[in-house]
Legacy VTK file of the C-alpha trace (Angstrom):
# vtk DataFile Version 3.0
C-alpha trace
ASCII
DATASET POLYDATA
POINTS 268 float
0.000 0.000 0.000
2.774 2.441 0.983
6.396 1.812 0.051
9.459 3.688 1.247
9.505 5.940 -1.806
5.966 7.157 -1.161
6.699 7.713 2.517
9.703 9.822 1.514
7.391 11.871 -0.726
5.379 12.867 2.323
8.552 14.132 3.997
9.909 15.943 0.943
6.671 17.375 -0.489
4.644 17.631 2.693
1.799 15.495 1.356
1.095 12.179 -0.339
-1.394 11.158 -3.017
-1.847 7.450 -2.319
-2.161 4.880 -5.077
-5.533 3.820 -3.644
-8.681 4.852 -5.495
-11.010 7.196 -3.644
-13.840 5.499 -1.760
-17.554 6.024 -2.394
-18.847 8.985 -0.386
-22.522 8.740 -1.326
-23.847 7.407 2.001
-22.128 10.071 4.101
-22.897 12.804 1.564
-26.617 11.978 1.611
-26.644 11.970 5.420
-24.802 15.271 5.736
-26.846 16.959 3.023
-30.026 15.969 4.870
-28.666 17.408 8.125
-27.621 20.660 6.433
-31.177 21.184 5.185
-32.765 20.649 8.605
-33.929 23.677 10.586
-31.351 25.751 12.445
-33.137 25.013 15.728
-32.600 21.296 15.094
-28.943 21.793 14.155
-28.264 23.834 17.291
-29.175 20.841 19.430
-25.843 19.353 18.336
-23.389 22.193 18.925
-19.863 21.351 20.078
-20.757 22.291 23.658
-23.082 19.264 23.750
-20.028 17.008 23.335
-17.033 18.659 24.952
-14.010 16.786 23.595
-11.966 17.634 20.511
-14.211 18.959 17.721
-17.331 16.796 17.725
-20.581 18.523 16.869
-21.974 21.261 14.649
-20.286 24.560 13.754
-21.647 27.222 11.412
-20.672 30.373 9.540
-20.532 33.378 11.855
-20.254 31.322 15.050
-17.939 32.998 17.546
-17.182 30.040 19.831
-16.372 27.188 17.440
-13.118 25.345 18.134
-13.137 23.956 14.596
-13.402 26.976 12.289
-12.914 30.735 12.183
-15.918 33.033 12.508
-15.585 34.312 8.937
-14.867 30.980 7.222
-17.566 30.396 4.589
-18.431 26.940 5.874
-20.625 24.855 8.164
-19.258 21.606 9.586
-20.328 18.566 11.541
-17.670 16.430 13.206
-18.331 12.764 13.980
-15.878 10.506 15.783
-15.383 7.208 17.518
-14.933 9.120 20.777
-18.697 9.002 21.420
-21.363 6.356 20.873
-23.348 6.600 17.638
-26.584 7.462 19.436
-25.098 10.811 20.548
-25.231 12.074 16.951
-28.138 13.261 14.767
-30.340 10.519 13.357
-29.251 11.402 9.815
-25.780 9.981 10.466
-26.739 6.714 12.169
-26.879 4.713 8.936
-23.329 5.728 8.064
-22.001 5.279 11.602
-23.457 1.793 11.842
-22.587 0.939 8.240
-19.852 2.419 6.046
-17.932 4.046 8.912
-16.153 0.793 9.734
-14.959 0.231 6.159
-13.781 3.810 5.680
-12.058 3.987 9.076
-10.313 0.659 8.455
-9.035 1.920 5.103
-7.726 5.092 6.736
-6.144 3.168 9.605
-4.464 0.677 7.245
-3.065 3.512 5.151
-1.758 5.390 8.187
-0.273 2.246 9.730
1.583 1.460 6.514
2.845 5.026 6.292
4.022 5.071 9.910
5.767 1.736 9.405
7.754 3.163 6.495
8.503 6.464 8.246
9.860 4.490 11.234
9.677 7.395 13.687
10.708 6.202 17.179
7.713 5.424 19.370
5.097 6.846 17.024
3.599 3.612 15.714
3.177 2.343 19.279
1.535 5.638 20.247
-0.792 5.330 17.266
-1.846 1.767 18.071
-2.356 2.569 21.744
-3.949 6.004 21.673
-5.212 7.170 18.276
-8.818 7.244 17.143
-10.526 8.963 14.235
-12.957 11.752 13.538
-14.432 12.921 10.256
-15.101 16.568 9.527
-18.101 16.904 7.224
-17.670 20.246 5.490
-20.383 22.204 3.681
-19.540 25.332 1.689
-22.693 27.238 0.652
-22.707 28.999 -2.731
-20.436 32.032 -2.681
-23.249 34.208 -3.979
-24.843 33.981 -0.512
-21.996 35.985 1.053
-20.965 39.621 0.852
-17.457 39.066 2.229
-14.799 36.352 2.215
-12.701 34.577 4.803
-9.209 35.859 5.634
-6.941 36.657 2.667
-9.805 36.354 0.180
-10.427 32.640 0.777
-13.377 30.346 1.387
-11.592 28.628 4.285
-8.717 30.510 5.917
-5.221 29.029 6.101
-4.409 26.756 9.044
-2.731 23.462 10.015
-4.887 20.640 11.385
-4.673 19.162 14.888
-4.279 15.656 13.505
-1.398 13.237 13.260
-2.542 12.744 9.666
-5.411 14.282 7.744
-6.823 11.906 5.138
-9.350 12.555 2.372
-10.626 9.009 1.679
-13.197 10.193 -0.868
-10.746 12.329 -2.832
-10.629 16.122 -2.918
-11.021 18.804 -5.584
-8.468 21.394 -6.663
-10.053 24.181 -4.628
-8.032 22.873 -1.677
-4.612 24.546 -1.713
-1.532 23.358 0.177
1.343 25.618 1.221
4.453 23.937 -0.149
8.055 24.957 -0.752
8.837 26.206 -4.250
11.968 25.595 -6.312
13.741 28.604 -4.803
12.733 27.797 -1.242
9.800 30.199 -1.174
6.330 29.257 0.099
3.734 28.778 -2.638
0.085 27.740 -2.640
-0.520 24.658 -4.753
-3.585 22.638 -5.717
-3.297 18.847 -5.810
-4.963 16.561 -8.337
-6.555 14.034 -5.981
-10.183 13.971 -7.115
-10.076 10.207 -7.648
-7.349 9.302 -5.144
-6.752 9.472 -1.402
-4.802 12.502 -0.191
-2.785 12.433 3.058
-0.869 15.175 4.829
0.542 15.586 8.366
-0.997 17.713 11.091
0.317 19.435 14.197
0.520 16.232 16.228
3.123 14.953 13.748
5.002 18.250 13.877
5.079 18.212 17.673
6.179 14.571 17.848
9.031 15.068 15.343
10.127 18.499 16.676
9.308 20.019 13.297
11.207 17.491 11.177
7.843 16.760 9.541
5.778 19.917 9.591
2.014 20.240 9.709
0.597 21.086 6.301
-0.796 24.597 6.154
-3.804 24.614 3.850
-6.748 26.717 2.729
-9.695 26.623 0.324
-9.703 29.151 -2.496
-12.792 30.888 -3.814
-14.695 28.861 -6.397
-14.951 29.969 -10.015
-18.637 28.986 -9.838
-20.329 31.318 -7.353
-23.567 29.301 -7.493
-21.988 25.951 -6.617
-22.218 24.175 -3.271
-19.164 22.245 -2.097
-19.031 19.182 0.165
-15.789 17.639 1.443
-14.906 15.040 4.077
-11.605 14.813 5.967
-10.547 12.187 8.522
-8.260 13.159 11.419
-6.209 10.775 13.574
-6.303 12.140 17.139
-5.731 10.823 20.666
-8.687 9.355 22.538
-9.842 11.406 25.535
-8.297 10.936 28.972
-5.114 9.341 27.654
-1.627 10.039 28.976
1.391 9.449 26.767
5.052 10.345 26.464
5.565 13.215 24.023
9.199 13.392 22.841
10.922 16.377 24.400
7.904 17.311 26.518
7.489 14.406 28.917
4.083 13.069 29.899
1.184 14.750 28.125
-2.560 14.197 28.279
-4.887 14.273 25.298
-6.526 17.381 26.694
-3.181 19.158 27.147
-2.333 18.386 23.529
-5.492 20.103 22.294
-4.692 23.110 24.487
-1.243 23.322 22.887
-2.758 23.152 19.411
-5.369 25.771 20.267
-2.616 28.122 21.437
-1.448 28.382 17.808
-4.402 30.632 16.996
LINES 1 269
268 0 1 2 3 4 5 6 7 8 9 10 11 12 13 14 15 16 17 18 19 20 21 22 23 24 25 26 27 28 29 30 31 32 33 34 35 36 37 38 39 40 41 42 43 44 45 46 47 48 49 50 51 52 53 54 55 56 57 58 59 60 61 62 63 64 65 66 67 68 69 70 71 72 73 74 75 76 77 78 79 80 81 82 83 84 85 86 87 88 89 90 91 92 93 94 95 96 97 98 99 100 101 102 103 104 105 106 107 108 109 110 111 112 113 114 115 116 117 118 119 120 121 122 123 124 125 126 127 128 129 130 131 132 133 134 135 136 137 138 139 140 141 142 143 144 145 146 147 148 149 150 151 152 153 154 155 156 157 158 159 160 161 162 163 164 165 166 167 168 169 170 171 172 173 174 175 176 177 178 179 180 181 182 183 184 185 186 187 188 189 190 191 192 193 194 195 196 197 198 199 200 201 202 203 204 205 206 207 208 209 210 211 212 213 214 215 216 217 218 219 220 221 222 223 224 225 226 227 228 229 230 231 232 233 234 235 236 237 238 239 240 241 242 243 244 245 246 247 248 249 250 251 252 253 254 255 256 257 258 259 260 261 262 263 264 265 266 267
């Protein structure tokens, strides 16, 4: 699945387009689309404050207290994870959580395990097996014509690194996602990646912290669409520590899951 050459690509380029074909997103897309079209009063029953760990729950454009997106990002999101039982989530998602979730999560876990095996970073594979779970961020971008302003730096989603060890797009991703990579002369450039039919992987802040910056978190953003009337749906999986875990972070000593999220949040 992942050979040494591909693992080296992640270190040199900052991302990896896997040889695996993108998975079918139809079940999750239908569920999320249904939720997005429910009333706001219904959606507000599932805000992040109803969960309390990591990023689970609903966030929306203009929200001032989301831990998952900036107030001016042109997006609404719902985060699902294996950190809570399926019955804690809206009924729209239960079919996916009790069905395709297992297949998708196993594909993501197999890919990440193979990548970590090839990277051979001391202690990290053991940490992953002992402490890492997964969440999926369901991302809805309304048509641009609904907005009178943009997110920071004229974007649809402002630039940021993720909290994850890895961020994985198992259903592929369009070219509106831009990654901040190093150009030929060492300068930072924004680059789209052709991964519409493949699985894209890049490291998050947990990887950067573990490796003391040897593998940096991928800074990324979403550019404005050329089609102002088009909706956009994307789905990204994050590998994150389960709640209430304590682990040895290289160079920092013992760290809890909750302390890690505090350290990530301090970036902003």
